[in-house]
C-alpha positions as CSV (number, residue, x, y, z in Angstrom):
1,X,0.5,40.6,-10.5
2,X,2.7,41.3,-13.5
3,X,6.3,40.0,-13.5
4,X,9.3,41.6,-15.1
5,X,11.8,39.5,-16.8
6,X,14.1,37.6,-14.4
7,X,17.7,38.6,-14.9
8,X,19.5,36.5,-12.3
9,X,19.4,32.9,-11.2
10,X,17.9,34.0,-7.9
11,X,15.1,35.7,-9.7
12,X,14.5,32.7,-12.0
13,X,14.3,30.4,-9.0
14,X,11.8,32.8,-7.3
15,X,9.7,32.8,-10.5
16,X,9.7,29.0,-10.6
17,X,8.7,28.9,-7.0
18,X,5.8,31.3,-7.6
19,X,4.6,29.1,-10.5
20,X,4.7,26.0,-8.3
21,X,3.0,27.7,-5.3
22,X,0.2,29.0,-7.6
23,X,-0.3,25.5,-9.1
24,X,-0.4,24.0,-5.5
25,X,-3.0,26.6,-4.5
26,X,-5.1,25.7,-7.6
27,X,-5.0,22.0,-6.7
28,X,-6.7,22.8,-3.4
29,X,-9.6,24.0,-5.5
30,X,-9.7,21.5,-8.4
31,X,-8.5,18.1,-9.4
32,X,-5.3,17.6,-11.4
33,X,-7.3,16.9,-14.6
34,X,-8.8,20.4,-14.5
35,X,-5.6,22.4,-14.0
36,X,-4.8,24.1,-17.2
37,X,-1.7,26.0,-18.3
38,X,-3.8,28.9,-19.4
39,X,-5.4,29.3,-16.0
40,X,-2.1,28.8,-14.3
41,X,-0.5,31.6,-16.4
42,X,-3.4,33.9,-15.7
43,X,-3.2,33.4,-11.9
44,X,0.6,33.7,-11.7
45,X,0.5,36.9,-13.8
46,X,2.6,35.7,-16.7
47,X,1.9,35.0,-20.4
48,X,1.7,31.3,-21.2
49,X,4.9,31.6,-23.3
50,X,6.7,33.0,-20.2
51,X,5.5,30.2,-18.0
52,X,7.0,27.8,-20.6
53,X,10.4,29.5,-20.1
54,X,10.5,27.9,-16.7
55,X,8.6,24.6,-17.2
56,X,8.3,22.9,-20.6
57,X,4.6,21.9,-20.0
58,X,1.8,21.7,-17.5
59,X,2.8,18.2,-16.8
60,X,6.4,19.3,-15.9
61,X,4.9,21.7,-13.3
62,X,2.8,19.0,-11.8
63,X,5.7,16.4,-11.7
64,X,7.8,18.9,-9.8
65,X,4.9,19.5,-7.4
66,X,4.6,15.7,-6.9
67,X,8.3,15.6,-6.0
68,X,7.8,18.5,-3.5
69,X,4.6,17.1,-1.9
70,X,6.1,13.6,-1.6
71,X,9.3,14.9,0.1
72,X,7.2,16.9,2.6
73,X,5.0,14.0,3.3
74,X,7.9,11.6,4.0
75,X,9.4,14.2,6.4
76,X,6.0,14.3,8.3
77,X,5.7,10.5,8.1
78,X,9.0,10.1,10.0
79,X,7.4,11.9,13.0
80,X,4.1,10.1,12.6
81,X,5.7,6.6,12.6
82,X,8.0,7.4,15.6
83,X,4.9,8.5,17.6
84,X,2.5,5.8,16.5
85,X,4.4,2.5,16.3
86,X,5.3,0.6,19.5
87,X,8.9,-0.4,19.2
88,X,8.6,-3.6,21.2
89,X,5.2,-4.8,19.9
90,X,4.9,-8.0,17.9
91,X,5.5,-7.7,14.1
92,X,1.8,-8.1,13.3
93,X,0.8,-5.3,15.7
94,X,3.4,-3.0,14.3
95,X,2.3,-3.8,10.8
96,X,-1.3,-2.9,11.7
97,X,-0.1,0.3,13.3
98,X,1.8,1.1,10.1
99,X,-1.3,0.5,8.0
100,X,-3.3,2.8,10.3
101,X,-0.8,5.6,10.1
102,X,-0.2,5.4,6.3
103,X,-3.9,5.3,5.5
104,X,-4.7,8.2,7.8
105,X,-1.8,10.2,6.6
106,X,-2.5,9.7,2.9
107,X,-6.2,10.2,3.2
108,X,-5.5,13.6,4.7
109,X,-3.4,14.4,1.6
110,X,-5.9,14.0,-1.3
111,X,-3.8,16.3,-3.6
112,X,-0.8,14.1,-3.2
113,X,-2.9,11.0,-3.9
114,X,-4.5,12.7,-7.0
115,X,-1.0,13.4,-8.3
116,X,0.0,9.8,-7.8
117,X,-3.1,8.7,-9.7
118,X,-2.2,10.9,-12.7
119,X,1.6,10.2,-12.7
120,X,1.8,7.3,-15.1
121,X,-1.1,7.9,-17.4
122,X,-0.9,11.7,-17.7
123,X,2.0,13.5,-16.1
124,X,4.8,11.5,-17.7
125,X,3.3,11.7,-21.2
126,X,4.1,15.3,-22.2
127,X,7.6,15.8,-20.9
128,X,11.1,15.5,-22.3
129,X,13.5,12.7,-21.4
130,X,15.5,15.0,-19.3
131,X,12.5,16.0,-17.2
132,X,11.5,12.3,-16.8
133,X,15.1,11.4,-15.7
134,X,15.1,14.3,-13.2
135,X,11.8,13.2,-11.8
136,X,12.7,9.5,-11.6
137,X,15.9,10.3,-9.8
138,X,14.0,12.4,-7.2
139,X,11.4,9.6,-6.9
140,X,14.0,7.0,-6.4
141,X,15.7,8.9,-3.6
142,X,12.3,9.4,-1.9
143,X,11.4,5.8,-2.3
144,X,14.7,4.8,-0.6
145,X,14.0,7.2,2.2
146,X,10.4,5.8,2.7
147,X,11.7,2.2,2.5
148,X,14.3,3.0,5.2
149,X,11.7,4.5,7.4
150,X,9.4,1.5,7.2
151,X,12.3,-0.9,7.8
152,X,13.3,1.1,10.9
153,X,9.9,0.3,12.5
154,X,9.0,-3.0,10.9
155,X,12.3,-4.6,9.9
156,X,10.6,-7.9,9.3
157,X,9.5,-6.4,5.9
158,X,13.0,-6.9,4.7
159,X,13.4,-6.8,0.9
160,X,9.6,-6.6,0.6
161,X,9.6,-3.1,2.0
162,X,10.4,-1.4,-1.3
163,X,7.7,-3.3,-3.2
164,X,5.2,-2.4,-0.5
165,X,6.1,1.3,-0.8
166,X,5.7,1.2,-4.6
167,X,2.4,-0.7,-4.6
168,X,1.1,1.3,-1.6
169,X,1.6,4.6,-3.3
170,X,0.2,3.3,-6.5
171,X,-2.9,2.1,-4.6
172,X,-3.3,5.5,-3.0
173,X,-3.4,7.1,-6.4
174,X,-5.9,4.6,-7.8
175,X,-8.3,4.6,-4.9
176,X,-8.3,8.4,-4.6
177,X,-9.8,8.6,-8.1
178,X,-13.1,7.4,-6.6
179,X,-13.2,10.1,-4.0
180,X,-15.3,12.2,-3.8
181,X,-17.9,10.5,-6.1
182,X,-19.4,12.8,-8.7
183,X,-23.0,14.0,-8.1
184,X,-24.5,11.4,-10.5
185,X,-22.9,8.6,-8.6
186,X,-24.1,9.9,-5.2
187,X,-27.6,10.3,-6.7
188,X,-27.5,6.6,-7.9
189,X,-26.5,5.5,-4.4
190,X,-29.4,7.5,-2.9
191,X,-31.9,6.1,-5.4
192,X,-30.7,2.5,-5.0
193,X,-29.1,2.0,-1.6
194,X,-27.9,-1.5,-2.4
195,X,-25.3,0.1,-4.8
196,X,-23.8,1.9,-1.8
197,X,-21.6,-1.1,-1.2
198,X,-19.4,0.2,-4.0
199,X,-18.9,3.5,-2.2
200,X,-15.2,4.1,-1.4
201,X,-14.2,5.7,1.9
202,X,-10.6,6.5,1.2
203,X,-9.0,6.0,4.6
204,X,-10.6,2.6,5.2
205,X,-10.0,1.5,1.7
206,X,-6.3,2.4,2.0
207,X,-6.1,0.6,5.4
208,X,-7.6,-2.6,4.0
209,X,-5.2,-2.5,1.0
210,X,-2.2,-1.8,3.1
211,X,-3.0,-4.6,5.6
212,X,-3.5,-7.1,2.7
213,X,-0.1,-6.1,1.1
214,X,1.7,-6.3,4.5
215,X,0.3,-9.8,5.1
216,X,1.8,-10.8,1.7
217,X,5.2,-9.3,2.5
218,X,5.7,-10.2,6.2
219,X,7.5,-13.6,6.7
220,X,5.3,-16.5,7.9
221,X,5.7,-18.1,11.3
């Protein structure tokens, strides 16, 4: 598809949305590290220079996608927590239910986890101060929303809820980098089964990490 030059703000926003939607579709096929600005431009039907009229870099596109995906996930998480956490259960049980829900929900969203994993080391390295500020403001608002959700269901987390959210999302990004293992790693596990103990199953690894963090945050006694 070949675009003509956008002449109104509405057209510009439609063009930005088309670029974001195309990038999102590409991330269903490839990891963040393989998404290039050249291929994105080709698929969206714009010259690379025209894509750069709307986003200053590949990383700026991906940061905005991260904001989008995170907002959608938190909206879904509100429903999942309401359905899955027993309001009158003891704190330890509610914390376990929280860990189950978060691990399942994030393991089902590997693209979001991949974006988390690339955020600090890649996506924030080729963008302007203004883009970083806009992204951080959006992230802070979503962090507050997530913290509020968790405190609604496990109020015993108290001031530790925000730290749990931050470290939990960082852990999701880090652990997702091991999933799925590349063919060479799978072959090594097959040749030497004892090495399979190092194999990461994302949902269970996340659940273990979340339980450990929650035990550190919940008050004793």
